[in-house]
DODRENPA-442267 format. One line per field, with one value per residue (C-alpha): x, y, z; residue number from 1. Coordinates in nm, 2 decimals. Example, Ala and Ser with C-alpha at 12.3 -4.5 7.8 and 13.67 -1.06 7.14 Angstrom:
2
c1: [1.23,1.37]
c2: [-0.45,-0.11]
c3: [0.78,0.71]
seq: [1,2]
***
This chain:
530
c1: [7.44,7.35,7.25,6.94,6.66,6.48,6.21,5.85,5.94,6.09,6.26,6.57,6.81,6.81,7.16,6.99,7.14,6.91,6.96,7.02,7.32,7.45,7.51,7.63,7.91,7.98,7.99,8.26,8.48,8.42,8.61,8.85,8.99,9.05,9.19,9.39,9.28,9.42,9.29,9.41,9.20,8.86,8.56,8.21,8.20,8.49,8.29,7.97,8.17,8.34,7.98,7.85,8.14,8.03,7.66,7.73,7.98,7.70,7.47,7.63,7.89,7.93,8.23,8.47,8.67,9.05,9.08,9.30,9.20,9.38,9.58,9.79,9.84,9.86,9.80,9.65,9.47,9.07,9.01,8.81,8.93,8.68,8.73,8.50,8.43,8.15,7.86,7.51,7.18,7.03,6.82,7.12,7.35,7.33,7.34,7.70,8.02,8.29,8.55,8.85,8.99,8.98,9.20,9.46,9.44,9.46,9.79,9.94,9.85,10.02,10.31,10.35,10.32,10.66,10.78,10.62,10.68,10.48,10.36,10.09,10.06,9.88,9.52,9.23,9.01,8.79,8.63,8.61,8.51,8.63,8.97,9.10,9.23,9.45,9.65,9.97,10.28,10.61,10.86,11.03,11.43,11.66,11.67,11.27,11.28,11.54,11.41,11.05,11.13,11.36,11.31,11.06,10.86,10.86,10.77,10.47,10.28,10.32,10.14,10.28,10.19,10.56,10.65,10.37,10.52,10.90,11.11,11.23,11.53,11.80,11.87,12.22,12.34,12.65,12.48,12.24,12.51,12.71,12.39,12.13,11.95,11.79,11.54,11.45,11.42,11.17,10.97,10.93,10.86,10.55,10.45,10.48,10.26,9.99,10.01,9.95,9.72,9.49,9.57,9.75,9.96,10.04,10.22,10.16,10.44,10.36,10.71,10.90,11.21,11.35,11.43,11.31,11.63,11.69,11.99,12.18,12.06,11.80,11.49,11.28,11.30,11.06,10.97,11.16,11.48,11.47,11.83,11.71,11.45,11.21,10.94,11.03,10.72,10.51,10.43,10.59,10.47,10.69,10.40,10.58,10.33,10.38,10.39,10.17,10.41,10.33,9.97,10.10,10.14,9.80,9.64,9.87,9.74,9.37,9.30,9.37,9.55,9.53,9.87,10.06,10.32,10.57,10.96,11.09,11.47,11.48,11.80,11.57,11.35,11.52,11.21,11.14,10.80,10.79,10.49,10.47,10.38,10.08,9.92,10.02,9.89,9.52,9.54,9.62,9.83,10.18,10.38,10.71,10.55,10.45,10.69,10.51,10.19,9.99,9.84,9.52,9.64,9.87,9.61,9.38,9.59,9.73,9.34,9.31,9.58,9.48,9.14,9.31,9.50,9.20,9.00,9.26,9.16,9.30,9.19,9.49,9.45,9.60,9.84,9.86,10.12,10.31,10.56,10.34,10.00,9.81,9.83,9.90,9.74,9.38,9.37,9.38,9.20,8.91,8.90,8.89,8.62,8.39,8.48,8.38,8.09,7.95,7.98,7.77,8.05,8.10,7.86,7.54,7.30,7.48,7.33,7.55,7.58,7.64,7.91,8.07,8.10,8.21,8.53,8.60,8.55,8.71,8.98,9.12,8.99,9.02,9.35,9.52,9.51,9.63,9.41,9.50,9.84,9.81,9.55,9.78,10.07,9.82,9.86,9.52,9.56,9.22,9.05,9.21,9.05,8.66,8.78,8.92,8.61,8.47,8.75,8.64,8.28,8.34,8.27,8.67,8.71,8.42,8.54,8.20,8.19,7.80,7.59,7.43,7.34,7.00,6.96,6.65,6.69,6.66,6.34,6.45,6.65,7.00,7.24,7.55,7.90,7.84,7.48,7.57,7.84,7.63,7.36,7.14,6.88,6.55,6.32,6.43,6.48,6.79,7.14,7.50,7.81,8.00,8.28,8.07,7.84,8.17,8.25,7.93,7.98,8.33,8.24,7.99,8.21,8.45,8.85,8.76,8.90,9.04,8.85,8.55,8.30,8.43,8.78,8.64,8.38,8.38,8.13,8.36,8.48,8.86,9.11,9.28,9.61,9.75,9.68,9.95,10.32,10.58,10.73,10.92,10.78,10.93,10.85,11.11,10.83,10.66,10.67,10.38,10.18,10.06,9.77,9.89,9.81,9.57,9.79,10.09,10.01,10.38,10.47,10.64,10.62,10.98,11.06,11.29,11.44,11.35,11.66,11.78,12.05,11.97,12.04,12.06,12.06,11.79,11.51,11.56,11.61,11.53,11.33,11.15,10.79,10.59,10.26,10.01,9.77,9.42,9.22,8.90,8.76,8.85,8.60,8.26,8.03,7.93,7.94,7.62,7.64,7.62]
c2: [12.77,12.86,13.19,13.04,12.94,12.60,12.58,12.49,12.21,11.90,12.13,12.19,12.50,12.65,12.45,12.11,12.02,11.98,12.27,11.98,11.81,12.17,12.24,11.87,11.96,12.30,12.14,11.89,12.16,12.40,12.11,12.02,12.37,12.40,12.06,11.78,11.43,11.21,10.83,10.89,11.20,11.16,11.41,11.35,11.60,11.32,11.02,11.15,11.17,10.85,10.70,10.89,10.75,10.40,10.51,10.61,10.30,10.11,10.24,10.07,9.79,9.53,9.61,9.47,9.70,9.71,9.78,10.11,10.15,10.48,10.48,10.19,10.07,10.43,10.76,10.96,10.71,10.61,10.41,10.19,10.12,10.05,9.74,9.73,9.38,9.38,9.59,9.50,9.64,9.57,9.33,9.12,9.21,8.86,8.64,8.63,8.50,8.76,8.78,8.83,8.69,9.01,8.86,8.80,9.13,9.28,9.07,9.19,9.54,9.52,9.36,9.63,9.94,9.98,9.96,10.32,10.69,10.75,10.40,10.52,10.16,10.06,10.11,9.99,10.32,10.26,9.96,9.97,9.65,9.43,9.64,9.80,10.15,10.18,10.49,10.51,10.69,10.64,10.39,10.45,10.51,10.31,10.61,10.60,10.18,10.18,10.48,10.35,9.99,10.14,10.33,10.61,10.32,10.06,10.33,10.48,10.21,10.14,10.48,10.68,11.01,11.10,11.10,11.35,11.68,11.58,11.52,11.17,11.04,11.04,10.74,10.62,10.43,10.32,10.12,9.95,9.84,9.71,9.44,9.62,9.56,9.25,9.49,9.59,9.27,9.14,9.48,9.55,9.20,9.23,9.54,9.34,9.04,9.31,9.46,9.11,9.01,9.32,9.25,9.55,9.56,9.92,10.18,10.55,10.73,11.14,11.23,11.48,11.36,10.98,11.03,11.33,11.48,11.71,11.88,11.68,11.33,11.12,11.10,10.87,10.62,10.49,10.19,10.31,10.33,10.02,9.92,9.52,9.56,9.40,9.57,9.45,9.22,9.56,9.79,10.10,10.45,10.77,11.08,11.38,11.60,11.95,11.93,12.12,12.42,12.50,12.55,12.89,13.01,12.91,13.08,13.40,13.39,13.45,13.07,13.05,12.75,12.81,12.94,12.83,12.58,12.41,12.49,12.17,12.28,12.32,12.11,11.85,11.76,11.46,11.21,11.16,11.10,10.71,10.54,10.20,10.25,10.03,10.33,10.60,10.46,10.54,10.85,11.10,11.30,11.42,11.32,11.46,11.82,11.74,12.00,12.26,12.17,12.43,12.28,12.24,12.01,11.82,11.74,11.66,11.43,11.25,11.16,11.06,10.79,10.68,10.62,10.43,10.21,10.10,10.02,9.80,9.43,9.26,9.24,9.44,9.70,10.05,10.21,10.60,10.76,11.05,11.15,11.13,11.03,11.35,11.61,11.52,11.17,11.25,11.49,11.20,11.00,11.21,11.28,10.93,10.87,11.17,11.09,10.74,10.85,11.07,10.75,10.57,10.33,10.39,10.49,10.52,10.53,10.85,11.21,11.47,11.61,11.28,11.22,11.52,11.48,11.13,11.23,11.57,11.35,11.02,11.09,11.39,11.45,11.10,11.02,11.32,11.61,11.88,12.15,12.42,12.40,12.43,12.72,12.92,12.87,12.95,12.58,12.52,12.19,12.07,12.36,12.33,11.95,12.07,12.38,12.21,11.97,12.22,12.11,11.74,11.76,11.61,11.24,11.24,11.18,10.92,10.56,10.42,10.50,10.51,10.77,10.58,10.63,10.54,10.65,10.61,11.00,11.12,11.08,11.12,10.81,10.84,11.13,11.20,11.29,11.68,11.67,11.49,11.73,12.04,11.87,11.94,11.74,11.78,11.71,11.94,12.25,12.34,12.39,12.44,12.25,12.05,12.29,12.57,12.42,12.34,12.70,12.85,12.63,12.70,13.10,13.04,12.86,13.12,13.01,12.77,12.93,13.28,13.30,13.56,13.53,13.78,13.56,13.26,13.29,12.90,12.95,13.21,13.12,13.03,13.15,12.88,12.75,12.89,13.25,13.25,13.38,13.26,13.52,13.46,13.49,13.55,13.20,12.93,12.67,12.82,12.95,13.14,13.18,13.54,13.65,13.74,13.97,13.79,13.90,13.76,13.38,13.26,13.20,12.85,12.65,12.52,12.14,12.09,11.74,11.55,11.52,11.19,11.26,11.30,11.62,11.75,12.12,12.35,12.42,12.80,13.06,13.43,13.57,13.87,13.94,13.98,13.90,14.05,13.76,13.81,13.70,13.54,13.91,14.01,13.77,13.88,13.63,13.29,13.03,12.88,12.52,12.67]
c3: [10.20,9.83,9.73,9.50,9.62,9.60,9.30,9.38,9.16,9.36,9.58,9.40,9.36,9.01,8.95,8.98,9.31,9.64,9.92,10.16,9.93,9.88,10.22,10.26,10.02,10.15,10.52,10.38,10.19,10.53,10.73,10.45,10.40,10.79,10.88,10.70,10.76,11.03,11.10,11.46,11.53,11.40,11.50,11.46,11.16,11.01,11.10,10.94,10.61,10.63,10.68,10.39,10.13,10.25,10.19,9.83,9.74,9.85,9.61,9.33,9.47,9.66,9.87,10.14,10.38,10.43,10.80,10.92,11.27,11.41,11.11,11.22,10.85,10.71,10.90,10.62,10.46,10.55,10.86,10.64,10.30,10.03,9.80,9.56,9.47,9.14,9.08,9.20,9.31,9.65,9.48,9.40,9.65,9.82,9.52,9.45,9.67,9.74,9.47,9.71,10.04,10.24,10.51,10.23,10.10,10.43,10.49,10.18,10.29,10.63,10.46,10.18,10.33,10.40,10.04,9.95,10.04,10.37,10.41,10.13,9.98,9.64,9.74,9.49,9.46,9.13,8.98,8.61,8.40,8.66,8.67,8.96,8.93,9.25,9.39,9.61,9.67,9.50,9.66,9.97,9.97,10.17,10.43,10.48,10.52,10.77,10.94,10.99,11.05,11.35,11.64,11.53,11.37,11.69,11.96,11.72,11.73,11.39,11.31,10.98,11.11,11.24,10.85,10.73,10.80,10.80,10.47,10.40,10.53,10.24,10.02,10.05,9.76,9.87,10.15,9.93,9.67,10.00,10.07,10.22,9.88,10.09,10.24,9.92,9.78,10.06,10.11,9.74,9.70,9.91,9.73,9.38,9.53,9.61,9.29,9.12,9.38,9.27,8.87,8.82,8.51,8.44,8.63,8.54,8.72,8.73,8.91,8.70,8.84,8.82,9.19,9.44,9.52,9.82,9.92,9.67,9.81,9.68,9.92,9.73,9.43,9.16,8.99,8.66,8.80,9.03,9.00,9.05,8.78,9.03,8.82,8.50,8.45,8.48,8.22,8.33,8.20,8.26,8.23,8.39,8.53,8.72,9.12,9.35,9.34,8.98,9.09,9.26,8.92,8.80,9.09,9.01,8.68,8.77,8.80,8.39,8.27,7.92,7.78,8.13,8.03,8.28,8.23,8.17,8.14,8.53,8.67,8.89,8.59,8.45,8.39,8.02,7.85,7.81,7.67,7.52,7.12,7.18,7.36,7.14,6.79,6.85,7.03,6.75,6.99,6.90,7.18,7.08,7.14,7.50,7.66,7.49,7.58,7.82,8.16,7.97,7.70,7.91,8.15,7.85,7.70,8.00,8.08,7.73,7.80,8.10,7.97,7.68,7.91,8.10,7.80,7.65,7.59,7.88,8.22,8.42,8.61,8.67,8.94,8.96,9.13,9.21,9.49,9.82,9.64,9.77,9.48,9.15,9.22,9.35,9.05,8.78,9.03,9.07,8.69,8.56,8.84,8.72,8.35,8.40,8.60,8.32,8.10,8.32,8.35,8.73,9.04,8.73,9.05,9.21,9.14,9.01,9.39,9.50,9.26,9.37,9.71,9.69,9.47,9.71,10.02,9.94,9.67,9.82,10.20,10.35,10.16,10.31,10.08,10.25,10.16,10.42,10.35,9.96,9.99,10.26,10.00,9.67,9.55,9.44,9.23,9.40,9.25,8.92,8.96,8.91,8.71,8.46,8.39,8.15,7.90,7.91,7.82,7.45,7.35,7.28,7.66,7.67,7.76,7.60,7.23,7.24,7.42,7.72,8.08,8.15,8.52,8.74,8.85,8.50,8.32,7.95,7.90,7.77,7.84,7.65,7.86,7.78,7.89,8.24,8.29,8.22,8.39,8.19,8.43,8.14,8.44,8.65,8.39,8.51,8.32,8.48,8.53,8.82,8.79,8.82,9.11,9.30,9.27,9.38,9.68,9.76,9.76,10.00,10.25,10.39,10.36,10.14,9.86,9.79,9.47,9.39,9.13,8.94,8.89,8.80,8.51,8.41,8.15,7.92,7.60,7.58,7.32,7.12,7.20,6.88,6.97,7.27,7.26,7.45,7.75,8.07,8.43,8.80,8.84,8.74,8.72,8.43,8.06,7.98,7.62,7.60,7.37,7.06,6.75,6.53,6.23,6.36,6.31,6.25,6.60,6.66,7.00,7.08,7.18,7.45,7.46,7.78,7.99,8.09,8.36,8.72,8.89,9.22,9.18,9.30,9.08,9.14,8.90,8.81,8.54,8.45,8.48,8.17,8.11,7.88,7.86,7.88,8.22,8.23,8.31,7.95,7.84,7.90,7.70,7.75,7.51,7.35,7.50,7.86]
seq: [1,2,3,4,5,6,7,8,9,10,11,12,13,14,15,16,17,18,19,20,21,22,23,24,25,26,27,28,29,30,31,32,33,34,35,36,37,38,39,40,41,42,43,44,45,46,47,48,49,50,51,52,53,54,55,56,57,58,59,60,61,62,63,64,65,66,67,68,69,70,71,72,73,74,75,76,77,78,79,80,81,82,83,84,85,86,87,88,89,90,91,92,93,94,95,96,97,98,99,100,101,102,103,104,105,106,107,108,109,110,111,112,113,114,115,116,117,118,119,120,121,122,123,124,125,126,127,128,129,130,131,132,133,134,135,136,137,138,139,140,141,142,143,144,145,146,147,148,149,150,151,152,153,154,155,156,157,158,159,160,161,162,163,164,165,166,167,168,169,170,171,172,173,174,175,176,177,178,179,180,181,182,183,184,185,186,187,188,189,190,191,192,193,194,195,196,197,198,199,200,201,202,203,204,205,206,207,208,209,210,211,212,213,214,215,216,217,218,219,220,221,222,223,224,225,226,227,228,229,230,231,232,233,234,235,236,237,238,239,240,241,242,243,244,245,246,247,248,249,250,251,252,253,254,255,256,257,258,259,260,261,262,263,264,265,266,267,268,269,270,271,272,273,274,275,276,277,278,279,280,281,282,283,284,285,286,287,288,289,290,291,292,293,294,295,296,297,298,299,300,301,302,303,304,305,306,307,308,309,310,311,312,313,314,315,316,317,318,319,320,321,322,323,324,325,326,327,328,329,330,331,332,333,334,335,336,337,338,339,340,341,342,343,344,345,346,347,348,349,350,351,352,353,354,355,356,357,358,359,360,361,362,363,364,365,366,367,368,369,370,371,372,373,374,375,376,377,378,379,380,381,382,383,384,385,386,387,388,389,390,391,392,393,394,395,396,397,398,399,400,401,402,403,404,405,406,407,408,409,410,411,412,413,414,415,416,417,418,419,420,421,422,423,424,425,426,427,428,429,430,431,432,433,434,435,436,437,438,439,440,441,442,443,444,445,446,447,448,449,450,451,452,453,454,455,456,457,458,459,460,461,462,463,464,465,466,467,468,469,470,471,472,473,474,475,476,477,478,479,480,481,482,483,484,485,486,487,488,489,490,491,492,493,494,495,496,497,498,499,500,501,502,503,504,505,506,507,508,509,510,511,512,513,514,515,516,517,518,519,520,521,522,523,524,525,526,527,528,529,530]
***
């Protein structure tokens, strides 16, 4: 599938991946681009992917399995959900007793699934220093709770697929105030028990809304606006991040994230940035300027924040979620997994091709990211994830403050984060990056992406943020900072105050089209590091 031919030394391509592993990833993306995963509709190709993920997890961890046969717990979660218990090698795998009662965990999952939108319950996906990094959707609203405990839920045999293609039933706040909050107490109580069982203390909410509003009605909720303050014992962080619709603008700008700024003035955007002071003091980030950050800087700073949280002194875990938990959530889960892998902190025995396969298959495909739908709409958040890796190669994004990654696959000992992201495999004589390898493979897979090699030069140098000027665009989602005349250096970046009032208005508005920014095509050279 790859254009490069195997080298004489070891049968590897010039990019450092074996032909077999390259084809394995290409086959995965080919399937992913054509179908959304559903646990009740599993083909032989999907079974191969499921089995391969379990094999890759087993390289470094003792794990148990949360059973989700035919999607009975959640129709768009893996049939076998991996619960990582502890790191181990094959030699000492049986020397330790299990650290979890999997039957109790399974029971908590079954009881708590109604608490969250589309039944996407709190699910542990990464184990780092004994802490569970979890993912989920946001809290379900009144209408969804009652709808799914009623006729449709009973006669679907407990399968949540009836909700995957439809909008949530609006939440009726009056009904909640009139006594129906008892259902919230019960269901959200189970959700809280699951969070506590997983030792989760920190909840990072990526929604730009306090509640999701459609047609003037609330259709989902979130922990930060729970009226009964049920989540008051948790540390809640509101870190609003643009939804998948915004990535249509990213694609329309020739996949250029530099200078692309979300429009925070839209009526539906009412969730302010809220971060406890103890997580902001040591990061050297001016958080008051978050509304002026472009997509690159915003993603970098949020990733730094998440890494800082999981490196705090306590033993508490982290939950990351957006609305449905299948666009923004896998973006940050995948970036966390890859960044921690580069530090040697997780999946230490996986080769670059293997960690790339695992995060695509498990974090994106098996957790229900709707790639065919997103590709048809041009909302390419999936591609952005891997394109973005070039922006986090420095030690600033390292969870480990010393250079350490000793791996039996690499003969020269320690590797820096930059070495690993660029895959400078010294014993194989090849230099590339995870992001460029991902691009090469997707180009070989018909229909996996609309990209061409000309529109994605992932190794080109990038202009600095200070050299961009703000203009309006045809999309209400974005404000663009365009390339500025080098002589004009006094442009200022305006800061819009975060809006705190809830709104049900549409996010649509009209703007004129003016974009003069340079695309990657205008930067012919490659930086020296690559």
